[in-house]
Steps between C-alpha positions, in 0.01 A plus 500: 500500500398448141178332390549292188268615221487147362427276803442746787788369712669756727880506495815713488743500211509531122316177418201325654621179673157343442455539123824664382349819353700823519412743773484790257300461182507776243213617284482320164626720213557457126872459568430226754272314256757516219769383740284207607437402136870508422597310810222240526378454144798566278766383747763705317838501669629841592785460252302385196547815290854546631585144395367561150712814470817338629466185287464724196791731578745276689392134504844368589549710812137456605510121490844475655384727783191287562696175500755658734225578754401860418127429465295763682456728198405228252184304432527128565603324175219245457229748598657757266493251213140394565369855517696601191349209308152589624539864393630391160197274457260782590655722232474223239137448599417872494637546147327184372830325426427216741166405339644524150778258596251253648293518182807425288591205722147361458517549123823300486364215711445250221432154636690536825233706674583376849865605487414844362240538775769429756725760337214748524460418867869560569495825300217628718742485793828667390634485855477121479701500179771712660507276806557202269764685297713653775634172651617394152671830425648506851650154454690601189605841634636317808675250273666763279585742783565252782852635554351826629401320821122549486298188577194375310250669734676834449477452124124447540482836679719661237287375211170578676609864514609502137184330370288739705678797348449357149126480577504864616682612187245309295222714652637797306643328193231241419202732434709748301657242271173309464318809376779570247562139394318351196559150644229304685513536877630149562781538246587846626506395862723204419763715327475819704480335842790266430714780359432723801566210734829399337639853465424595861637175641822528300552855621408410859724192512783718378441739791452229764813306399741772383825305548487315168547620144185660367471274194528194725229630735268564207567155354432341837184706534373381160569139597320546834189643335492240221564202727264620772217564255569171322488308825171669588348386170614142560374496859174669408437262207559196720289645779217591263499153345489329839224727631288464188535121485438449871239765580339600171138420607537721809711792374337571165192676649738742676741581215261534209 
């Protein structure tokens, strides 16, 4: 018989039937604490680093494998994208780029303070911006590559992986180029981030959909990026206008 160390119940087996605790509890070590932090606090999937590596080296095969059902090795797409965006934000914050951008947005406010404040609020949550952007990009990638047989939901997964990888690449590229660039942070980030985004997506689309001529894939990729980003601007502008007009007295204390 085993006496449960948690509730004192006597039983036989590997788990206490009264409270569910394991029969054998090991001594707490540094390794156990680090493992608990990773598992409970960070919630990193086992395949997070592996997914980053594979999306960088072979995005086409990686995404086709995941969509085909080979998923054990890879991080889940939405979680991967959210954590990549969060890590990117932390790097921007650490190097002071984030605060500089917010200061420039405030300086450009002019008379439309409320709308700029809303933009600042959205910028504080890059994961939210990606969540708003991905459905738009996914719609146009599904539209242009619908003959490949992937449905809209699969294109959301596809683009979540790609946008997450762009955020990861930005962790390395953004601080380096910012320190070397004479441009203000907001101007730099606009050009550098968009260039990185476009170049990676064009290359990745070419690998994911290899059965078309390369110039056609690149042209389609450019159209997808431009249309998806344009649609986001339209949707965001309409949404911002509605929110500001309808809820301005309530939201302004939170977004200033």
